[in-house]
N, C-alpha and C positions, 0 to 999 in steps of 0.2 A: 414225539419222546422217543427216546430211545432206552432201550433196557440195558441192565447191568447183565453181565456175561458172566456167569460162573459165580457167582454173589451169593456168598455164604453168611447169615447174621449170627453171629455169638455161637461161634465155635472152639471146640477146644482140642486141641490136636496133643497127643503126649507121644513123643519118639525117646528111645531108648538109645544111645550112644554104646560104641561098641569099639574096641581098639584089635586093629588088625593091621597085618602087613601089606605094603603100596609098593607100586612103581614109582620112581622120581618124577617131577613134572619136569619136560621138557622146555626149558623158557626159549632157546633156539638151538643152532646147530651149533654153538657152543659150549653153552652152558645149561646144567638139569638146578632144579630145585626139592632138596630134601627134605622133608619133617622129619628132625632129631630130636628126642628125647633124651632129657640131659642129666638129671637128676633127682631125687625124691625126698619130698620133706618128711614121710613117714618112716625112713630105713636108717640102718646104721649100717654105712658102708668103709670098708676099710677100718673100723674103729672109729668113725667118723659120723657124727649126726648133725647136718642142715636143719635149721628152722626155715621155714616158709618166710618168716618175717627177716633172716638174716640174707635168704634168695635173695628175694624182693629188693632188698636194700643195695644190692651188688649188680642187679640185671643190668643197668646200663654199659657194664665192661661188656658184654657180649657183645657189642655193635661192630660189626668186622673183626670178632675175633677171629684167629686163622682156622683152618680145619686142617690137621695133618696127618701124614702116614709115613710108612716106608713098607712098600712094596718087595716081595722075596721074587724069586726066579721064575717062580710061576705066576707071576700075576696078583698074588694074595697078599693082600695087607697083613702085618706082621703082627706086634705089640709095640711098647712103649721102646723106640730107638732112637739114638743119638742122631742117627743119618735123615732122619724125621725132614721132609718139605712141605710146605704149605700148597694144597690143593684147592683151596676154597676159602671163603670164611662165610661168618654168620651174618644173615642180612639186619640192616639198622631193625629194631624195635619191632622186631618179628618173634618176642619172647612171649610165653604164656603160658598158663597152668590146665593141667588135663588131670581127669581121673584115670587112671588106666588100670583095672583091674583093683579097683578097690584105693589106691594109692594114690596122694598129690603126686604127679609126675611136672618137673620143671621142664618145657619144651621151647624149640625156635625152630627156624627154617635155615638151612644150610644153603648157599650155592657151591657147585664144583665145575670146575675147567674143564670138561669130557672130551672136549676136542684137542685141546693141548695136552693130557694125560689119558690115554686110552685103556689105563689099568683099572681105572676107574667104573669102567662097563658093569662090572661084575659085584659090586657093594652094597646091592640092596641087601636089606636086612643086617648089615654089618652091626655088631656090637660097636659101641664107641665109651671112651674114655674122656670125663670131661676132668681137666688138668687145671691144680691152682695152686698158688703159692701165697708165701706168707701167712700161714693159718694161726689164727690166734683165737682162745678161749679158755675153756676150763674142762679138769676131767672130773668126770661124774664116777666117783669111786663105788658106788652101790649098782649103777648100771654097768660099769666098766665100757664106756665108752667117752669119747674126745667129745663136749659140744662147742661146735663152733660159732665163735661171734663174729671173728671177721677175718675176711682173705681176698685174695683178687685171682680172677680168672686168668688163666696162661694160654690155654687153646684147649680144642676139642680132638682127641686122636682116635682117627679108625681104628679098629680092632680086626683082627682074625675070629670067624666064627667059633675056632677054638680057644679064644680066649675069654674067659669070663668077665663081664665089666662089673664096674663096684656096684651100682645100682643095677638091680635083675631086670628092668626092661629100657635099660640105656641103648639105645637103637638107633642107625640113619634109616630113613625110609618109616618110622612109624606115621600109620594114617590113623586119625581119627573120622571113622565114617559113622553116618546114621543112615536110620530107613526114611529121609527125607528125600533123596534123590525115587527112592522104588515109591512115593509115594505121590510123588510128582509126576512120573509116567503114568500111575493108576486115574490120575484125575485131570490129565494132559488135554488140552483144548482140542 
């Protein structure tokens, strides 16, 4: 009769989550995958508020949504610019909710074409803006913001570090790490 190696009965493990910056994942020599925090359901951004239900209803539109940018002569992303080009896209069905510093953020995984565009080499932790069109809703006169009830996603724009995103923690390369890897190392076989 064989014995069960490292078997623990009735074990409870509690791990805390922590938000921190990360490096992109190298998919292959051509592409990198980036964790991207898009928008928050608890903030008012540029006078607009998006409920979690409204964002969830529109999530399907993120599939293959383009990631746009315009880089200056120093290979730094600028801001919203009519000369933007697509550098990548949102991976299909890669969207999810994460709590970041006590707020609900809607996130996704984006893939960028690094071998074709070397200017993408230094975008780790870049701010980003989620662009929308066709906003419909109503104005909340008491709290002075526009409650969005419908919209369409248009694109994601990579922003310069000096350009503040509408949502405070809207960034490329947001990593949601936990203590699990450390725990695995401590009890490794």
